[in-house]
LOTIZA-842567 format. One record per atom (N, C-alpha, C, O): atom name; residue in one letter; x, y, z; residue number from 1. Coordinates in nm, 3 decimals, always signed. Example, Ala and Ser with C-alpha at 12.3 -4.5 7.8 and 13.67 -1.06 7.14 Angstrom:
<lovexs>
  atom  res       px       py       pz    n
     N    A   +1.319   -0.569   +0.780    1
    CA    A   +1.230   -0.450   +0.780    1
     C    A   +1.320   -0.330   +0.780    1
     O    A   +1.424   -0.332   +0.846    1
     N    S   +1.285   -0.225   +0.708    2
    CA    S   +1.367   -0.106   +0.714    2
     C    S   +1.290   +0.003   +0.787    2
     O    S   +1.341   +0.114   +0.804    2
</lovexs>
This chain:
<lovexs>
  atom  res       px       py       pz    n
     N    M   +1.709   -6.007   -0.089    1
    CA    M   +1.595   -5.942   -0.146    1
     C    M   +1.642   -5.837   -0.246    1
     O    M   +1.749   -5.778   -0.230    1
     N    Y   +1.560   -5.814   -0.348    2
    CA    Y   +1.590   -5.715   -0.451    2
     C    Y   +1.483   -5.606   -0.451    2
     O    Y   +1.364   -5.635   -0.433    2
     N    M   +1.526   -5.483   -0.470    3
    CA    M   +1.435   -5.369   -0.477    3
     C    M   +1.449   -5.305   -0.614    3
     O    M   +1.551   -5.244   -0.643    3
     N    A   +1.346   -5.317   -0.698    4
    CA    A   +1.347   -5.254   -0.831    4
     C    A   +1.335   -5.103   -0.811    4
     O    A   +1.246   -5.056   -0.741    4
     N    I   +1.426   -5.027   -0.875    5
    CA    I   +1.427   -4.883   -0.853    5
     C    I   +1.407   -4.802   -0.980    5
     O    I   +1.366   -4.686   -0.973    5
     N    A   +1.434   -4.860   -1.097    6
    CA    A   +1.419   -4.786   -1.222    6
     C    A   +1.407   -4.884   -1.338    6
     O    A   +1.451   -4.999   -1.330    6
     N    V   +1.347   -4.836   -1.445    7
    CA    V   +1.330   -4.917   -1.565    7
     C    V   +1.403   -4.848   -1.680    7
     O    V   +1.402   -4.726   -1.692    7
     N    D   +1.466   -4.929   -1.764    8
    CA    D   +1.536   -4.879   -1.883    8
     C    D   +1.469   -4.944   -2.003    8
     O    D   +1.492   -5.061   -2.032    8
     N    T   +1.386   -4.867   -2.073    9
    CA    T   +1.310   -4.922   -2.184    9
     C    T   +1.390   -4.918   -2.313    9
     O    T   +1.479   -4.835   -2.330    9
     N    S   +1.357   -5.009   -2.403   10
    CA    S   +1.420   -5.013   -2.534   10
     C    S   +1.368   -4.897   -2.618   10
     O    S   +1.250   -4.863   -2.612   10
     N    K   +1.457   -4.838   -2.694   11
    CA    K   +1.419   -4.725   -2.780   11
     C    K   +1.349   -4.773   -2.908   11
     O    K   +1.274   -4.697   -2.970   11
     N    H   +1.372   -4.897   -2.947   12
    CA    H   +1.314   -4.951   -3.070   12
     C    H   +1.169   -4.995   -3.043   12
     O    H   +1.146   -5.070   -2.948   12
     N    P   +1.074   -4.951   -3.123   13
    CA    P   +0.932   -4.983   -3.100   13
     C    P   +0.900   -5.132   -3.097   13
     O    P   +0.809   -5.173   -3.024   13
     N    S   +0.970   -5.212   -3.174   14
    CA    S   +0.939   -5.355   -3.177   14
     C    S   +1.001   -5.432   -3.060   14
     O    S   +0.978   -5.552   -3.047   14
     N    K   +1.078   -5.365   -2.977   15
    CA    K   +1.144   -5.431   -2.864   15
     C    K   +1.096   -5.377   -2.730   15
     O    K   +1.172   -5.375   -2.634   15
     N    K   +0.970   -5.334   -2.722   16
    CA    K   +0.915   -5.276   -2.599   16
     C    K   +0.916   -5.374   -2.482   16
     O    K   +0.923   -5.332   -2.367   16
     N    S   +0.908   -5.504   -2.510   17
    CA    S   +0.907   -5.603   -2.402   17
     C    S   +1.048   -5.638   -2.356   17
     O    S   +1.064   -5.719   -2.264   17
     N    Q   +1.151   -5.579   -2.418   18
    CA    Q   +1.290   -5.608   -2.381   18
     C    Q   +1.347   -5.497   -2.294   18
     O    Q   +1.452   -5.441   -2.325   18
     N    Y   +1.280   -5.467   -2.185   19
    CA    Y   +1.328   -5.364   -2.095   19
     C    Y   +1.422   -5.422   -1.989   19
     O    Y   +1.427   -5.543   -1.969   19
     N    K   +1.495   -5.333   -1.923   20
    CA    K   +1.586   -5.373   -1.816   20
     C    K   +1.543   -5.308   -1.686   20
     O    K   +1.489   -5.197   -1.685   20
     N    I   +1.567   -5.379   -1.577   21
    CA    I   +1.530   -5.329   -1.445   21
     C    I   +1.657   -5.302   -1.365   21
     O    I   +1.740   -5.391   -1.347   21
     N    W   +1.671   -5.180   -1.317   22
    CA    W   +1.779   -5.145   -1.225   22
     C    W   +1.731   -5.177   -1.085   22
     O    W   +1.616   -5.150   -1.051   22
     N    Y   +1.819   -5.234   -1.003   23
    CA    Y   +1.776   -5.280   -0.871   23
     C    Y   +1.885   -5.260   -0.766   23
     O    Y   +2.003   -5.246   -0.796   23
     N    L   +1.840   -5.260   -0.642   24
    CA    L   +1.929   -5.264   -0.527   24
     C    L   +1.918   -5.403   -0.467   24
     O    L   +1.808   -5.457   -0.457   24
     N    E   +2.030   -5.462   -0.428   25
    CA    E   +2.026   -5.589   -0.357   25
     C    E   +2.039   -5.556   -0.208   25
     O    E   +2.130   -5.483   -0.167   25
     N    L   +1.948   -5.610   -0.129   26
    CA    L   +1.945   -5.580   +0.014   26
     C    L   +1.975   -5.706   +0.095   26
     O    L   +1.936   -5.816   +0.057   26
     N    N   +2.045   -5.688   +0.207   27
    CA    N   +2.068   -5.802   +0.295   27
     C    N   +1.949   -5.816   +0.391   27
     O    N   +1.851   -5.742   +0.379   27
     N    T   +1.955   -5.909   +0.484   28
    CA    T   +1.841   -5.936   +0.572   28
     C    T   +1.810   -5.819   +0.666   28
     O    T   +1.699   -5.810   +0.718   28
     N    R   +1.906   -5.730   +0.688   29
    CA    R   +1.882   -5.612   +0.773   29
     C    R   +1.829   -5.494   +0.692   29
     O    R   +1.796   -5.390   +0.748   29
     N    G   +1.821   -5.510   +0.559   30
    CA    G   +1.773   -5.402   +0.474   30
     C    G   +1.882   -5.309   +0.426   30
     O    G   +1.852   -5.205   +0.367   30
     N    D   +2.009   -5.344   +0.449   31
    CA    D   +2.120   -5.264   +0.401   31
     C    D   +2.146   -5.293   +0.253   31
     O    D   +2.135   -5.407   +0.209   31
     N    V   +2.179   -5.190   +0.177   32
    CA    V   +2.212   -5.207   +0.036   32
     C    V   +2.351   -5.268   +0.026   32
     O    V   +2.448   -5.213   +0.078   32
     N    V   +2.361   -5.383   -0.043   33
    CA    V   +2.490   -5.450   -0.058   33
     C    V   +2.539   -5.449   -0.202   33
     O    V   +2.656   -5.476   -0.228   33
     N    A   +2.448   -5.418   -0.297   34
    CA    A   +2.488   -5.413   -0.438   34
     C    A   +2.383   -5.337   -0.518   34
     O    A   +2.268   -5.324   -0.475   34
     N    I   +2.425   -5.289   -0.633   35
    CA    I   +2.333   -5.229   -0.729   35
     C    I   +2.360   -5.295   -0.863   35
     O    I   +2.475   -5.324   -0.896   35
     N    G   +2.255   -5.319   -0.939   36
    CA    G   +2.276   -5.388   -1.066   36
     C    G   +2.161   -5.368   -1.161   36
     O    G   +2.068   -5.293   -1.134   36
     N    V   +2.169   -5.438   -1.273   37
    CA    V   +2.065   -5.432   -1.376   37
     C    V   +2.042   -5.573   -1.429   37
     O    V   +2.136   -5.649   -1.450   37
     N    K   +1.915   -5.607   -1.450   38
    CA    K   +1.878   -5.737   -1.506   38
     C    K   +1.780   -5.713   -1.620   38
     O    K   +1.699   -5.621   -1.617   38
     N    S   +1.789   -5.798   -1.719   39
    CA    S   +1.688   -5.794   -1.825   39
     C    S   +1.558   -5.849   -1.769   39
     O    S   +1.556   -5.911   -1.662   39
     N    R   +1.451   -5.825   -1.839   40
    CA    R   +1.320   -5.878   -1.799   40
     C    R   +1.328   -6.029   -1.782   40
     O    R   +1.276   -6.085   -1.685   40
     N    Q   +1.393   -6.097   -1.878   41
    CA    Q   +1.404   -6.242   -1.874   41
     C    Q   +1.485   -6.290   -1.753   41
     O    Q   +1.448   -6.388   -1.688   41
     N    E   +1.596   -6.222   -1.723   42
    CA    E   +1.679   -6.260   -1.608   42
     C    E   +1.602   -6.241   -1.477   42
     O    E   +1.613   -6.322   -1.385   42
     N    M   +1.525   -6.135   -1.470   43
    CA    M   +1.448   -6.109   -1.349   43
     C    M   +1.340   -6.215   -1.329   43
     O    M   +1.321   -6.264   -1.217   43
     N    I   +1.270   -6.251   -1.437   44
    CA    I   +1.168   -6.355   -1.426   44
     C    I   +1.230   -6.486   -1.383   44
     O    I   +1.174   -6.556   -1.298   44
     N    K   +1.345   -6.521   -1.439   45
    CA    K   +1.414   -6.645   -1.401   45
     C    K   +1.451   -6.642   -1.252   45
     O    K   +1.430   -6.740   -1.181   45
     N    N   +1.506   -6.530   -1.206   46
    CA    N   +1.543   -6.516   -1.065   46
     C    N   +1.420   -6.529   -0.975   46
     O    N   +1.424   -6.598   -0.873   46
     N    L   +1.312   -6.463   -1.013   47
    CA    L   +1.189   -6.468   -0.935   47
     C    L   +1.130   -6.608   -0.931   47
     O    L   +1.086   -6.653   -0.826   47
     N    L   +1.130   -6.678   -1.046   48
    CA    L   +1.078   -6.815   -1.051   48
     C    L   +1.159   -6.911   -0.965   48
     O    L   +1.102   -6.992   -0.892   48
     N    E   +1.292   -6.901   -0.972   49
    CA    E   +1.378   -6.990   -0.893   49
     C    E   +1.355   -6.969   -0.744   49
     O    E   +1.344   -7.065   -0.668   49
     N    Y   +1.347   -6.844   -0.702   50
    CA    Y   +1.325   -6.814   -0.561   50
     C    Y   +1.186   -6.861   -0.518   50
     O    Y   +1.169   -6.916   -0.409   50
     N    F   +1.087   -6.838   -0.604   51
    CA    F   +0.950   -6.877   -0.571   51
     C    F   +0.939   -7.029   -0.556   51
     O    F   +0.868   -7.077   -0.468   51
     N    R   +1.007   -7.103   -0.642   52
    CA    R   +1.005   -7.251   -0.633   52
     C    R   +1.063   -7.298   -0.499   52
     O    R   +1.012   -7.394   -0.440   52
     N    K   +1.168   -7.233   -0.453   53
    CA    K   +1.234   -7.274   -0.329   53
     C    K   +1.162   -7.226   -0.203   53
     O    K   +1.156   -7.298   -0.103   53
     N    H   +1.106   -7.104   -0.208   54
    CA    H   +1.055   -7.042   -0.085   54
     C    H   +0.906   -7.011   -0.086   54
     O    H   +0.849   -6.981   +0.019   54
     N    G   +0.841   -7.017   -0.201   55
    CA    G   +0.698   -6.992   -0.209   55
     C    G   +0.657   -6.846   -0.201   55
     O    G   +0.538   -6.815   -0.190   55
     N    T   +0.754   -6.755   -0.205   56
    CA    T   +0.725   -6.612   -0.202   56
     C    T   +0.814   -6.539   -0.301   56
     O    T   +0.905   -6.597   -0.360   56
     N    S   +0.786   -6.412   -0.319   57
    CA    S   +0.867   -6.328   -0.407   57
     C    S   +0.986   -6.270   -0.331   57
     O    S   +0.975   -6.238   -0.212   57
     N    N   +1.098   -6.257   -0.398   58
    CA    N   +1.216   -6.193   -0.339   58
     C    N   +1.240   -6.056   -0.401   58
     O    N   +1.346   -5.997   -0.383   58
     N    W   +1.140   -6.005   -0.474   59
    CA    W   +1.149   -5.875   -0.541   59
     C    W   +1.041   -5.782   -0.489   59
     O    W   +0.928   -5.823   -0.462   59
     N    R   +1.078   -5.654   -0.474   60
    CA    R   +0.983   -5.549   -0.439   60
     C    R   +1.008   -5.431   -0.531   60
     O    R   +1.112   -5.423   -0.597   60
     N    A   +0.913   -5.338   -0.537   61
    CA    A   +0.929   -5.220   -0.621   61
     C    A   +0.874   -5.097   -0.550   61
     O    A   +0.773   -5.103   -0.480   61
     N    F   +0.944   -4.985   -0.569   62
    CA    F   +0.894   -4.856   -0.525   62
     C    F   +0.840   -4.786   -0.648   62
     O    F   +0.916   -4.738   -0.732   62
     N    Q   +0.710   -4.779   -0.658   63
    CA    Q   +0.647   -4.716   -0.772   63
     C    Q   +0.641   -4.565   -0.752   63
     O    Q   +0.651   -4.516   -0.640   63
     N    K   +0.625   -4.492   -0.862   64
    CA    K   +0.614   -4.346   -0.855   64
     C    K   +0.499   -4.308   -0.763   64
     O    K   +0.394   -4.372   -0.762   64
     N    D   +0.522   -4.203   -0.686   65
    CA    D   +0.419   -4.146   -0.599   65
     C    D   +0.369   -4.242   -0.492   65
     O    D   +0.257   -4.225   -0.442   65
     N    Q   +0.448   -4.340   -0.456   66
    CA    Q   +0.411   -4.433   -0.349   66
     C    Q   +0.508   -4.418   -0.232   66
     O    Q   +0.625   -4.388   -0.252   66
     N    E   +0.458   -4.439   -0.112   67
    CA    E   +0.543   -4.426   +0.006   67
     C    E   +0.595   -4.560   +0.055   67
     O    E   +0.688   -4.564   +0.136   67
     N    Q   +0.536   -4.669   +0.007   68
    CA    Q   +0.581   -4.802   +0.048   68
     C    Q   +0.604   -4.888   -0.074   68
     O    Q   +0.539   -4.872   -0.177   68
     N    S   +0.699   -4.980   -0.062   69
    CA    S   +0.724   -5.074   -0.171   69
     C    S   +0.618   -5.184   -0.170   69
     O    S   +0.554   -5.209   -0.068   69
     N    T   +0.602   -5.247   -0.285   70
    CA    T   +0.507   -5.357   -0.297   70
     C    T   +0.578   -5.477   -0.359   70
     O    T   +0.672   -5.459   -0.437   70
     N    P   +0.536   -5.598   -0.325   71
    CA    P   +0.600   -5.717   -0.384   71
     C    P   +0.573   -5.728   -0.533   71
     O    P   +0.466   -5.689   -0.581   71
     N    I   +0.670   -5.779   -0.606   72
    CA    I   +0.653   -5.810   -0.748   72
     C    I   +0.621   -5.958   -0.756   72
     O    I   +0.698   -6.042   -0.707   72
     N    E   +0.510   -5.991   -0.816   73
    CA    E   +0.465   -6.129   -0.825   73
     C    E   +0.470   -6.177   -0.970   73
     O    E   +0.483   -6.096   -1.061   73
     N    M   +0.459   -6.307   -0.990   74
    CA    M   +0.463   -6.364   -1.125   74
     C    M   +0.349   -6.309   -1.211   74
     O    M   +0.366   -6.295   -1.332   74
     N    L   +0.237   -6.280   -1.152   75
    CA    L   +0.122   -6.226   -1.225   75
     C    L   +0.157   -6.096   -1.297   75
     O    L   +0.094   -6.063   -1.397   75
     N    D   +0.256   -6.023   -1.247   76
    CA    D   +0.296   -5.896   -1.307   76
     C    D   +0.359   -5.912   -1.444   76
     O    D   +0.372   -5.814   -1.517   76
     N    F   +0.397   -6.033   -1.481   77
    CA    F   +0.466   -6.053   -1.609   77
     C    F   +0.375   -6.107   -1.719   77
     O    F   +0.423   -6.145   -1.826   77
     N    I   +0.245   -6.111   -1.694   78
    CA    I   +0.151   -6.156   -1.796   78
     C    I   +0.144   -6.055   -1.910   78
     O    I   +0.121   -6.092   -2.025   78
     N    S   +0.163   -5.928   -1.878   79
    CA    S   +0.157   -5.824   -1.981   79
     C    S   +0.274   -5.835   -2.077   79
     O    S   +0.373   -5.902   -2.048   79
     N    Q   +0.261   -5.771   -2.192   80
    CA    Q   +0.363   -5.781   -2.296   80
     C    Q   +0.473   -5.677   -2.286   80
     O    Q   +0.585   -5.703   -2.329   80
     N    N   +0.444   -5.559   -2.231   81
    CA    N   +0.549   -5.458   -2.228   81
     C    N   +0.547   -5.381   -2.096   81
     O    N   +0.455   -5.397   -2.016   81
     N    V   +0.647   -5.299   -2.076   82
    CA    V   +0.667   -5.229   -1.950   82
     C    V   +0.550   -5.138   -1.915   82
     O    V   +0.520   -5.120   -1.797   82
     N    H   +0.484   -5.079   -2.014   83
    CA    H   +0.378   -4.984   -1.985   83
     C    H   +0.247   -5.052   -1.945   83
     O    H   +0.159   -4.987   -1.887   83
     N    E   +0.232   -5.180   -1.975   84
    CA    E   +0.114   -5.256   -1.933   84
     C    E   +0.137   -5.324   -1.800   84
     O    E   +0.042   -5.368   -1.736   84
     N    N   +0.260   -5.333   -1.758   85
    CA    N   +0.294   -5.404   -1.636   85
     C    N   +0.255   -5.321   -1.513   85
     O    N   +0.277   -5.200   -1.510   85
     N    T   +0.198   -5.386   -1.415   86
    CA    T   +0.148   -5.314   -1.298   86
     C    T   +0.258   -5.247   -1.218   86
     O    T   +0.232   -5.145   -1.153   86
     N    H   +0.379   -5.301   -1.219   87
    CA    H   +0.488   -5.238   -1.144   87
     C    H   +0.580   -5.154   -1.232   87
     O    H   +0.607   -5.039   -1.199   87
     N    F   +0.626   -5.209   -1.342   88
    CA    F   +0.732   -5.144   -1.417   88
     C    F   +0.684   -5.025   -1.497   88
     O    F   +0.763   -4.936   -1.529   88
     N    G   +0.556   -5.020   -1.529   89
    CA    G   +0.502   -4.901   -1.593   89
     C    G   +0.500   -4.783   -1.497   89
     O    G   +0.491   -4.668   -1.540   89
     N    N   +0.509   -4.811   -1.368   90
    CA    N   +0.508   -4.706   -1.266   90
     C    N   +0.644   -4.684   -1.200   90
     O    N   +0.655   -4.606   -1.105   90
     N    L   +0.746   -4.751   -1.250   91
    CA    L   +0.881   -4.725   -1.200   91
     C    L   +0.938   -4.603   -1.270   91
     O    L   +0.905   -4.577   -1.386   91
     N    P   +1.022   -4.528   -1.202   92
    CA    P   +1.087   -4.416   -1.273   92
     C    P   +1.182   -4.468   -1.380   92
     O    P   +1.237   -4.578   -1.366   92
     N    V   +1.201   -4.391   -1.486   93
    CA    V   +1.304   -4.424   -1.585   93
     C    V   +1.437   -4.379   -1.526   93
     O    V   +1.439   -4.309   -1.425   93
     N    L   +1.548   -4.419   -1.588   94
    CA    L   +1.680   -4.387   -1.533   94
     C    L   +1.701   -4.239   -1.507   94
     O    L   +1.753   -4.201   -1.403   94
     N    S   +1.661   -4.155   -1.601   95
    CA    S   +1.683   -4.010   -1.583   95
     C    S   +1.603   -3.956   -1.465   95
     O    S   +1.651   -3.869   -1.392   95
     N    E   +1.482   -4.007   -1.444   96
    CA    E   +1.403   -3.964   -1.329   96
     C    E   +1.467   -4.011   -1.198   96
     O    E   +1.469   -3.937   -1.100   96
     N    F   +1.519   -4.133   -1.197   97
    CA    F   +1.584   -4.182   -1.077   97
     C    F   +1.712   -4.105   -1.049   97
     O    F   +1.746   -4.081   -0.933   97
     N    Q   +1.783   -4.067   -1.154   98
    CA    Q   +1.904   -3.987   -1.137   98
     C    Q   +1.869   -3.854   -1.071   98
     O    Q   +1.945   -3.805   -0.986   98
     N    E   +1.757   -3.795   -1.108   99
    CA    E   +1.713   -3.670   -1.045   99
     C    E   +1.686   -3.691   -0.896   99
     O    E   +1.715   -3.604   -0.814   99
     N    T   +1.631   -3.807   -0.861  100
    CA    T   +1.608   -3.839   -0.720  100
     C    T   +1.741   -3.845   -0.646  100
     O    T   +1.752   -3.793   -0.535  100
     N    L   +1.841   -3.909   -0.707  101
    CA    L   +1.973   -3.916   -0.643  101
     C    L   +2.033   -3.777   -0.623  101
     O    L   +2.095   -3.751   -0.520  101
     N    K   +2.014   -3.689   -0.720  102
    CA    K   +2.065   -3.553   -0.707  102
     C    K   +1.998   -3.482   -0.591  102
     O    K   +2.063   -3.409   -0.516  102
     N    C   +1.868   -3.505   -0.576  103
    CA    C   +1.795   -3.444   -0.464  103
     C    C   +1.846   -3.496   -0.329  103
     O    C   +1.840   -3.426   -0.228  103
     N    L   +1.896   -3.616   -0.329  104
    CA    L   +1.950   -3.674   -0.206  104
     C    L   +2.096   -3.634   -0.184  104
     O    L   +2.159   -3.678   -0.088  104
     N    S   +2.148   -3.551   -0.273  105
    CA    S   +2.287   -3.504   -0.266  105
     C    S   +2.387   -3.618   -0.269  105
     O    S   +2.489   -3.616   -0.199  105
     N    M   +2.359   -3.717   -0.350  106
    CA    M   +2.451   -3.829   -0.365  106
     C    M   +2.535   -3.806   -0.489  106
     O    M   +2.485   -3.757   -0.590  106
     N    N   +2.660   -3.841   -0.481  107
    CA    N   +2.749   -3.828   -0.597  107
     C    N   +2.756   -3.964   -0.666  107
     O    N   +2.860   -4.029   -0.668  107
     N    L   +2.643   -4.006   -0.722  108
    CA    L   +2.632   -4.137   -0.785  108
     C    L   +2.554   -4.118   -0.914  108
     O    L   +2.450   -4.051   -0.914  108
     N    E   +2.602   -4.176   -1.022  109
    CA    E   +2.533   -4.163   -1.150  109
     C    E   +2.508   -4.302   -1.207  109
     O    E   +2.599   -4.384   -1.212  109
     N    L   +2.384   -4.328   -1.252  110
    CA    L   +2.349   -4.452   -1.315  110
     C    L   +2.330   -4.429   -1.464  110
     O    L   +2.255   -4.339   -1.504  110
     N    R   +2.398   -4.507   -1.547  111
    CA    R   +2.382   -4.497   -1.691  111
     C    R   +2.381   -4.637   -1.751  111
     O    R   +2.455   -4.725   -1.708  111
     N    A   +2.296   -4.654   -1.850  112
    CA    A   +2.294   -4.782   -1.921  112
     C    A   +2.419   -4.791   -2.008  112
     O    A   +2.460   -4.693   -2.070  112
     N    I   +2.477   -4.909   -2.013  113
    CA    I   +2.595   -4.932   -2.096  113
     C    I   +2.552   -5.022   -2.210  113
     O    I   +2.506   -5.135   -2.188  113
     N    A   +2.566   -4.973   -2.329  114
    CA    A   +2.529   -5.044   -2.453  114
     C    A   +2.392   -5.100   -2.448  114
     O    A   +2.346   -5.162   -2.544  114
</lovexs>
């Protein structure tokens, strides 16, 4: 299972739909086994492949000001950009998520590379 934790939006106005999603990969016990980043297209492909095999979503998101995660469904990708999307418009951006990590006293920094 994947947990979307932050969104990295494109700075160029014409590329608003080319955002990246930072995520945690969780095992069946809910332990974090990896952290990574996927483009919107890679995430949709991953979600579609899993949905075809299992009939459910393998992605969840913790939106701002929410206490529980919610599933990310294919319907969420009908919108054109991150701010219209029901989940990703409400995900923290990288700098906001970094502040959360600081509050948790973790010595971990997330930065987009190129």
